[in-house]
LUMRO-14457 format. One line per field, with one value per residue (C-alpha): residue number from 1; x, y, z. Coordinates in Angstrom, 3 decimals, decimal comma, padded with zeros to 6 digits. Example, Ala and Ser with C-alpha at 12.3 -4.5 7.8 and 13.67 -1.06 7.14 Angstrom:
BEGIN
i = [1  2]
c1 = [012,300  013,670]
c2 = [-004,500  -001,060]
c3 = [007,800  007,140]
//
This chain:
BEGIN
i = [1  2  3  4  5  6  7  8  9  10  11  12  13  14  15  16  17  18  19  20  21  22  23  24  25  26  27  28  29  30  31  32  33  34  35  36  37  38  39  40  41  42  43  44  45  46  47  48  49  50  51  52  53  54  55  56  57  58  59  60  61  62  63  64  65  66  67  68  69  70  71  72  73  74  75  76  77  78  79  80  81  82  83  84  85  86  87  88  89  90  91  92  93  94  95  96  97  98  99  100  101  102  103  104  105  106  107  108  109  110  111  112  113  114  115  116  117  118  119  120  121  122  123  124  125  126  127  128  129  130  131  132  133  134  135  136  137  138  139  140  141]
c1 = [049,724  049,908  049,458  052,458  052,396  055,606  056,649  060,167  061,292  064,672  065,680  068,504  070,005  069,068  065,543  064,585  066,275  066,370  063,825  062,907  060,440  058,156  057,417  054,275  055,865  053,124  050,655  053,230  050,856  053,382  056,257  055,517  057,817  058,141  059,708  059,776  057,989  055,156  054,941  054,628  052,911  050,883  050,212  052,370  052,457  054,298  052,979  053,937  053,640  050,468  048,671  049,665  048,351  045,133  044,691  045,321  042,940  040,123  040,237  040,488  037,653  035,346  036,038  035,581  032,365  030,969  031,773  030,211  027,035  026,787  027,374  024,478  022,246  022,062  024,581  025,538  025,302  028,174  030,534  032,698  035,280  037,679  040,581  042,474  045,781  047,132  050,900  052,710  056,447  058,377  055,433  054,357  050,970  048,449  045,155  043,068  039,598  037,380  034,270  032,108  028,829  027,057  024,000  022,335  018,728  016,550  018,983  018,194  020,752  021,237  022,289  024,463  026,252  026,850  028,337  030,454  031,863  032,638  034,409  036,462  038,203  037,946  039,397  042,999  044,476  042,597  044,014  047,535  047,160  045,498  048,211  046,750  043,343  040,813  037,502  034,572  031,692  029,325  026,136  023,678  023,227]
c2 = [185,345  182,695  183,580  182,300  181,572  181,206  179,524  178,783  176,160  176,089  172,794  172,319  168,948  165,423  164,161  162,751  165,170  168,268  171,036  173,906  176,589  177,293  180,887  181,699  184,416  185,378  186,266  187,135  185,804  183,781  181,437  178,017  175,547  172,070  168,875  165,128  164,601  166,875  164,780  161,478  162,756  165,815  168,680  170,377  173,776  172,786  171,907  169,430  169,088  167,029  169,666  172,299  170,056  169,551  173,314  173,809  171,021  172,088  175,690  174,798  172,274  174,725  177,412  175,011  173,539  177,031  177,789  174,545  175,191  178,731  177,436  175,031  178,020  176,998  179,177  178,144  180,385  178,493  175,574  174,047  171,420  169,445  167,598  164,866  163,790  160,440  159,908  156,653  156,910  154,901  154,849  158,477  160,054  157,230  159,036  162,160  162,265  165,251  165,985  168,855  170,374  173,053  175,205  175,395  176,583  174,733  171,903  168,214  165,782  163,875  167,014  168,104  164,733  164,928  168,419  167,490  164,421  166,508  168,985  166,215  165,542  169,066  171,146  172,127  170,752  167,448  167,247  167,921  165,209  162,640  160,030  159,647  158,067  160,814  160,035  162,412  162,615  165,400  166,543  169,376  171,359]
c3 = [-063,520  -060,782  -057,141  -055,206  -051,487  -049,526  -046,299  -045,076  -042,589  -040,851  -039,221  -036,720  -035,823  -036,779  -037,431  -034,052  -031,658  -033,829  -034,097  -036,312  -037,201  -040,123  -041,066  -043,042  -045,131  -047,557  -044,827  -042,195  -039,548  -037,667  -037,169  -035,747  -034,032  -035,595  -034,270  -034,859  -031,546  -032,727  -035,882  -034,053  -030,873  -031,975  -029,611  -027,010  -028,693  -031,870  -035,310  -038,009  -041,787  -041,482  -039,420  -041,968  -044,778  -042,823  -042,501  -046,208  -047,175  -044,831  -045,997  -049,693  -049,470  -047,665  -050,242  -053,188  -051,766  -051,233  -054,870  -056,124  -054,165  -055,554  -059,105  -058,493  -057,699  -054,037  -052,201  -048,673  -045,652  -044,004  -044,600  -041,867  -042,764  -040,611  -042,227  -040,402  -041,933  -040,734  -040,505  -039,742  -038,993  -041,565  -043,956  -044,373  -044,865  -045,021  -045,491  -045,192  -043,705  -044,507  -042,474  -043,663  -042,553  -044,533  -044,122  -047,527  -047,799  -050,323  -051,170  -050,710  -049,329  -052,599  -054,472  -051,553  -051,508  -055,278  -055,055  -052,022  -053,814  -056,911  -054,644  -053,007  -056,312  -057,749  -054,915  -055,820  -052,582  -053,023  -056,538  -055,259  -052,600  -054,894  -054,207  -050,699  -049,977  -049,148  -047,465  -047,050  -044,619  -045,656  -043,957  -044,135  -040,926]
//
């Protein structure tokens, strides 16, 4: 049986002057304000679809890399990933940049790079976002 996650967004008004909120319903951890301004000028206490994608991608990649390292017989003690999703008004999402650092005892950089690259294409969120260029910078701590 598939695990299903649910979020609901309500939008009021037109695109540029309207606003809305996104509720993370599966976890129940919060409702977050969204606006066009937050999408084109991030920050100011509201979120946007790209930030939510970045959060999903960073968490999925960290989990998948941890799994890949364990499958290799070299489990990590920590993995930290930052995802940056670029958005251009009128064009859309133009790219995703992943930066990851991992602490992995007894693993050389060449093997780490191979596993990280495999993870870049194998992580479920990377696969779902494959229409967008994804870059990766991976380093051992």
